[in-house]
C-alpha positions in Angstrom: -191.0 -23.0 -119.5 -189.7 -26.4 -120.2 -189.4 -27.5 -123.8 -190.0 -30.8 -125.6 -186.6 -30.8 -127.3 -185.8 -34.2 -126.0 -189.1 -35.5 -127.4 -188.0 -34.5 -130.9 -184.3 -35.5 -130.6 -183.1 -37.8 -133.4 -180.1 -40.0 -133.7 -176.7 -38.3 -133.8 -176.7 -37.8 -137.6 -180.1 -36.2 -138.4 -179.3 -36.1 -142.1 -180.9 -38.6 -144.5 -180.6 -42.2 -143.4 -181.2 -45.6 -144.9 -184.9 -45.4 -144.4 -185.7 -41.8 -145.2 -185.0 -40.4 -148.7 -183.8 -36.8 -149.2 -187.2 -35.6 -150.4 -188.9 -37.2 -147.3 -186.4 -35.5 -145.0 -187.0 -32.1 -146.7 -190.8 -32.7 -146.3 -190.3 -33.6 -142.6 -188.3 -30.4 -141.9 -190.7 -28.2 -143.9 -193.6 -29.6 -141.9 -191.7 -28.9 -138.6 -191.0 -25.4 -139.8 -194.7 -24.8 -140.6 -196.1 -26.2 -137.3 -193.5 -24.7 -135.0 -193.7 -21.3 -136.7 -197.4 -21.4 -136.3 -197.0 -22.1 -132.6 -194.5 -19.2 -132.2 -196.0 -16.5 -134.4 -199.8 -17.3 -134.1 -200.2 -18.9 -130.7 -197.3 -17.2 -129.0 -196.2 -20.5 -127.6 -193.5 -23.1 -128.2 -192.7 -26.7 -127.4 -189.1 -26.6 -128.6 -186.3 -24.2 -127.9 -185.2 -21.5 -130.3 -181.9 -23.4 -130.7 -183.8 -26.6 -131.8 -185.9 -24.6 -134.3 -182.7 -23.0 -135.7 -181.0 -26.4 -135.9 -183.9 -27.7 -138.0 -184.1 -24.5 -140.1 -180.4 -24.7 -140.9 -180.6 -28.4 -141.7 -183.5 -27.7 -144.1 -181.5 -25.0 -145.9 -178.6 -27.6 -146.2 -180.9 -30.3 -147.4 -182.5 -28.1 -150.0 -179.1 -27.0 -151.3 -178.1 -30.7 -151.6 -181.3 -31.4 -153.5 -180.6 -28.6 -155.9 -176.9 -29.6 -156.2 -177.9 -33.1 -157.2 -179.8 -31.7 -160.1 -183.1 -33.0 -158.8 -186.4 -31.7 -160.0 -186.9 -28.6 -157.9 -190.3 -29.5 -156.6 -190.9 -32.2 -154.1 -194.7 -31.6 -154.0 -194.9 -30.1 -150.5 -195.0 -26.3 -150.1 -192.4 -25.8 -152.8 -193.3 -22.2 -153.5 -193.3 -21.2 -149.8 -189.8 -22.7 -149.2 -188.2 -21.8 -152.6 -186.1 -19.0 -151.1 -185.8 -20.6 -147.6 -182.7 -19.4 -145.7 -183.7 -20.4 -142.2 -183.9 -16.9 -140.8 -187.6 -16.8 -140.0 -190.9 -18.7 -140.4 -193.1 -15.7 -140.0 -194.1 -15.7 -143.7 -195.1 -19.4 -143.7 -198.8 -20.4 -144.4 -201.2 -20.9 -141.6 -203.6 -23.6 -142.9 -206.1 -25.5 -140.7 -204.1 -28.7 -140.7 -201.0 -26.7 -139.4 -203.1 -25.2 -136.7 -204.5 -28.6 -135.7 -201.0 -30.1 -135.5 -199.8 -27.2 -133.4 -202.6 -27.5 -131.0 -202.0 -31.3 -130.8 -198.4 -30.7 -129.8 -199.6 -28.3 -127.1 -201.9 -31.0 -125.8 -199.1 -33.5 -125.6 -197.0 -31.0 -123.6 -199.9 -30.5 -121.3 -200.5 -34.2 -120.9 -196.9 -34.9 -119.9 -196.8 -31.9 -117.6 -194.3 -29.8 -119.5 -196.1 -26.5 -118.9 
């Protein structure tokens, strides 16, 4: 099965840039972990490779460590409890809320629309 890795590719340096703050990048990566873990563990499907997922998971770990090192308030207001001990090893334990399901299904529809089945 083909993946949509290229669809999600970012510039060479995926870390925080001029436009996106550290907390926004953490939120983005958390959202990606939630949605792609739902795809994998609940729907038994994927739109990215395991390598891409792991790249994002490792980056999230690094970003959260940077956040804590900077002495920032621990919470960013987006699934803080669920990602408190995040180490990038699995997303199996992550929540499966309706909006996560809807985003996952939307990504599957995009893949179908562009013929990546």
